[in-house]
Phi, psi and omega in degrees: 000153180268157178295331179294327177292321176296322177296319177299314177301317182297318180293317179298315177299321179296317179294315180297316181291329178294316182284334179266357179062036178242070183292323180297320177298319178300315181295316181293317177295324176296316179296319178295317179298318179294317180297315180295324177295317179295319178297316180298315180296318180295317179296323177296320179294318179297317179298317180297318179296316180294322179292322178292326181291326181287339183283000000 
């Protein structure tokens, strides 16, 4: 996924949370999204290193 798509998700969550008055939920979902993105990126890097090592 591209970073622009994550930005789009973040903006949509922000708009929804503003109208529903659930700002804390917005912050927590944003933190979870960032954490999952970091985990995904790290796992992709580990996979690439392991694949390069096997060659």
